[in-house]
C-alpha positions as CSV (number, residue, x, y, z in Angstrom):
1,M,-0.1,-0.1,0.1
2,T,1.8,3.2,-1.1
3,K,-0.9,5.9,-0.1
4,V,-3.4,5.8,2.8
5,I,-5.8,8.6,3.9
6,E,-7.3,9.1,7.4
7,G,-10.1,6.6,8.0
8,D,-9.0,3.9,5.7
9,P,-9.6,0.4,6.7
10,V,-6.3,-1.5,6.6
11,R,-4.7,-4.9,7.3
12,H,-1.4,-5.8,8.6
13,R,0.3,-7.8,5.8
14,T,2.3,-10.4,8.0
15,D,0.6,-10.1,11.3
16,G,-3.1,-10.0,10.0
17,W,-4.6,-7.6,12.5
18,T,-6.9,-5.0,11.1
19,G,-7.4,-1.3,12.0
20,T,-8.2,2.1,10.9
21,V,-5.7,4.8,9.7
22,A,-5.8,7.6,12.1
23,E,-3.2,9.9,10.6
24,T,-0.6,10.1,8.0
25,P,2.2,12.3,9.0
26,S,3.7,14.3,6.3
27,G,7.1,14.3,7.6
28,L,7.2,10.4,7.7
29,A,5.5,9.6,4.4
30,N,6.5,5.9,4.6
31,H,4.5,5.4,7.9
32,A,1.0,5.9,9.0
33,W,-0.6,6.1,12.4
34,V,-3.1,3.0,12.9
35,N,-5.7,2.2,15.5
36,R,-5.9,-1.5,15.7
37,D,-9.3,-2.9,16.0
38,S,-8.3,-5.4,18.7
39,S,-6.4,-2.9,20.7
40,G,-7.7,-1.4,23.9
41,D,-4.8,1.2,23.6
42,T,-6.2,4.8,23.3
43,Y,-3.1,5.9,21.1
44,P,-2.4,4.8,17.5
45,E,0.8,3.1,16.6
46,M,3.0,3.9,13.9
47,V,3.3,1.3,11.0
48,L,5.3,1.2,8.0
49,L,3.0,1.6,4.8
50,T,4.8,-1.4,3.1
51,D,3.4,-3.6,6.0
52,L,-0.3,-2.3,5.3
53,E,-2.9,-3.5,2.7
54,S,-6.4,-2.4,2.3
55,A,-8.9,-4.2,4.5
56,E,-11.9,-3.6,2.0
């Protein structure tokens, strides 16, 4: 996945978890902040775009 926008549903390519893109920082264009569906954590985690694919 090369480009994501806030609100996109995504899946981690190797770990299989799903989530929603929370933010795409402009200074770190190869990463996105993702809220995992299965996580109770209130903060998103930074994930490499190459590790994400569309969950649609």
